[in-house]
N, C-alpha and C positions, 0 to 999 in steps of 0.2 A: 504494500500500500504506500502510495506517495505521501510524504509528510505534508500536512496542511495546517499551519498555525493560525489560519484565519479565525476560527471560533474564539480563541483566546484573545487575539488582537482586537476583534470586535468587542469582546467583553471588557477589555481593559480600556477601550475608548469611551465607554459609558461612564456615568456617574454612579457613585456608590449606592440593606443590610441586606451555620457557617460551616465552610466545610460541607460534608455530605449530609450531616445531621447535627442539629443543635437542640437542646432541651433546657429551658430555664426553670422547669418544674412549676410553672404557674397554674397549678391545679387546685381545686378546693381541698381544704384540709380533710384528711381521712385515709383510709387504707387502699384506695384505688389509685394506681399509677398508670394512666392510660398508655398503651403501646409498649409496656414493659412486662417481663415475666419474672416472678420471684423464683429464684433457684434454691435459696435457703434462707429461712427467716421470714418474718412478717415486716414488710416495708410500708412506710407511711409518708404522706405529705403533710408538713406542718410549716406554716408561714412561708410558702413558696420555696421550700427546700425539701430534698429527699432525705429520709432518715430510716435507719433500722429501728424497729419498734420492739424487737424481741431480744432481751438480754440473756447473756450467760450460756449460749449454745454454740460458741466458737465463731469462726469466720462465716459471714453470710454474704450472699451475692444476689444481684438482680441484673438481668440483661435486657438490652433493647431489642425488640422484635424486628425481624426482617433483615438482619445482617449476619453473614457467616464469612468472616475474613481471616485470611492467613497473615496478611501484612496490613497493619493499621496503626493509627495514632488516636488515642482517646485522652481527654483531659477534663478536669473539673475543678471548681473551687471547693475546698474542704475547710470547714470552720468548726473549731472547738466550741461547744455550746453549754456544757455542764448539765444541770445547774451546780452540781458539786463535783469536785475532782474525783476521778476514778479512771481506771484503765479503759480507754476508748480510742477509736480511730476510724478513719474513712479513706476511701481511695477508689481504685479502678481495677477492672479485670479485662483480660483479653484471651482469645482462643479458649473460651469457656466451653466445656464439653456438654453442657446442658443437664448435668446431674445435680443432685441435691447434697453432694458431699463436699468436703474441702479439697478434694483432689481433682486433677485434670483441668488446670487453668493457670494463667499467669496473673499474679497479683502484685499491685503496687499500692502502698498505703502509708500515710503518716499516722502516728499513734502517740497518745499520752501514755508512755510506758512507766511513768513514776506516779501516776495519779496526782499530779501537781497542778492541774488546771491549765495546761498548755501542751502542744505537741512537742515532743523531744526525741522522736525516733522515726526512722525511715526504713521501710522494708520493701524488697522486691524478691518475690519467690516464684520459682517454677514448681508448682505444687505437683509432686510426683516425679520431679527430676532433680538434678543437682545444682541448677542455677539459683544462687541465693545472694542477695545483698542485704546487709543489716548494718545501719549506721546509728549508733547510740553511744553517748547522748549527743544531741544537737543543741545549738543555741535555741532556747524555747521560742515558739511562735504560736499565735492564736489561729491564724488562717493562712492558707497558701494555695496557689495554683499548682496542681499536680498533673503531670503529663506522663503517659506510658506509651513508648514507641516499641513496636514489635515488628521486626523485619527478618525474614528468612530464619537463621539460627541464632538470633540474639534478641535481647530485650533491654531497654534503657528506661530509667525513670529520671524525670527532671522535676525540680521543685523550685518555685518562685516564692520564697518565704516572706518577702515584703510586698509582693504583688506590684512590682514596679516594671514588669515586662522583661526582666533579666532572670535567667535560670541560675539561681544561687547554688544549687546542688545538681549534679548530673553523674549518674553511675549506671553501669550496665553489667550484664552477665551473659555468657553463652548458654544456649538451650540444648538439651540433649534428648528430650522426650516429647515436649509439647510443640511439635512442628507442623501439625495439621491446622486447618481453618477452624474457627469457633466463634462464639459470641463475644460481644463487647458490652461492658456495663460498669456497674459500681460494686464496691465491696465495703464492708464495715464490720465492726465488732465493738461491744461494750459490755460492762458488768453492771449488775444492779448496784444501787437502787435508782439510777437515773431512768426517767420514763422513755428516753430514746437516745440514739447515738449522735455523734457529730453530724452536722449538716453538710449535704452535698448539693451544689448548685452549678448552673451554667455548664452542663455536660456538653462536650463537643466530640465529634467523631470524624476522622478523615480516613479515606481508603488508599491514600498514597503516602509513603513514608519518605521524608527528606531529612538527611543528616549530612554532616561534613567531618572531614579529618584535616589536620594541618592547622598551623597557627596563623590567623589572619593578621598580617602586618605589611606595611609598605615593602614592596619588592618580593613578597612571598607568594606562593600559590596554594590555594585551598581546594581540596577535592570534594565535590558534592556527590552523594550517593542517593540514587532514586530507586525505590522499590514499590512495585504493585503486584497484584495477583495475576495480571495478564501479560503474556509474551507478545512481541511483535507489534506493540502499540506505539504510534508516533507520539512524542511528547514535546512540550514546550515549557521552558522555565522563564521566569521573569522576576525582577527584583524591584524593590521600592523602599522608601524611607519609613513608611507606615503600613501596618497590617490591619487596621480597623478604621471604619466598619467593614471595608471590603467591597467586592463587586458581586451583586446578586446574579446568579445564573439559574434559571428555573426555580426549583425549591432549594437550591444549594447556594453556596457562597464561596468565592475565591478570596482568601484572607490577605488581600493586598490592596493598597490605594494607589492607583496609577499616578506617576509623577515624572519628572525629568529623568530620574534614574531608570524608570521602567523603559523609557524610550531608548536609553543607552544600552540597557541589558538586551534589548531586542535587535540592536543594530551595531554593536561593537564587539565582534567575535574575537578580537585579539585579547580582550580582557575577559569577557564572558564566554568562555570556550565550551562548546558542546551544549549550548542552551537549547538546541533542537537535535532530535535524534529519534531512535526507535529502541524500545525496551528489548533486552535480550531474551534468550530461551527461558531464563529463570525469573523474568519480570523485572530485572535490574538494569540500571544504566549508570554511567558516570559522566560528570561534567566538571569543569574547573573555573575558578576565578583567579586570574593572574593580576594581582594588585600592582599597579605602577609604583616605582620607587619614589613616591612623593610623601615626605614626612607629614605633611598637613592632613593626610588621610587618617592618622592615628586619632582615635576617639570617635570616629564615625561609626554609627550603627545602622544596619538596614536589614530588610527581610527578603527572603526568596521563597517562592512557591513553584510547583509545577502542576501541569495537567496533562493527561493523556487524551488522545483524540480518536474519534471514529465517526464517520457520517451516520452510522446507525444508532449512536447514543443520543440521549436527550441533550439538546443544544450543541451536539457534536462533541461533548466532553464526557469521557468515561470516568476518570479518576481525578480527584482534587487532593493535593497534598497539604500537610501541615505547613504553617508559616515558620520557616527556619530563620532564626535571628543570628546575625554575624556582627560581632563587635571587633573593629580593627584596633589592634594594640600597637604601641610604639615598637 
């Protein structure tokens, strides 16, 4: 298939509201969470946030209906709510196998591990495999944006502990068992006597995974890795200085705000290398950003996303990736 970036270019030419699915949980208070399936525990909506309402029975999960992804990015805002300190936590799950046990899924969660009234631990588990990340103690925080990236044989958790748009913590692990597609959703745990768990809000899901390796500094080159579930798909990357509110495409959203950098990223292949191409047999592709040796670039931050394209897809767009932030250092 001949690459055709026209759908993205037309979308970026429009005015801006993520991802393939977003849920702010603005539902009536109660035990009904429309469009979601409880996998373990009794989940409730309270004050426009998702909570686990069943204490003491271990890790619990709820997944969004209609998605079965091998490669994905999901994220949410997790808030410690009390009202009294106890062991509690909240986060995300991916490649969930649909069972009601604690096994057979990838879990990323922040937790109050000391019952001190704030989050102080981070966990990333391959439930049933050997992939584990456990960071404790952390500098305490009350709320954080948590992101779980799962691509091929690895998983990465990122946490923005002060919610300023920068990932303060990033850690990953190889996977050895949970390599098949599964559901995406939320996870939580808490102990009595609280009436419910930490709050989860503003859930977002992407079916394209974008990450990078290398140190972004003037004169250096950063490699971007693209991963989707489909092979042989034309793709287009683009960069911009802002990721919100984004560009609406049918019921989805490209998390990028078009600007002068967007035009450069679409037209300057000596710097933005491989920004167009086709995904390989494993659904992966590589691109690069070759930063000019200009010292004034230090301190600049920007976002990059990609989409994959097909005339048969809604709006011509198959996959939409997460917004990947790059901060150029001296």
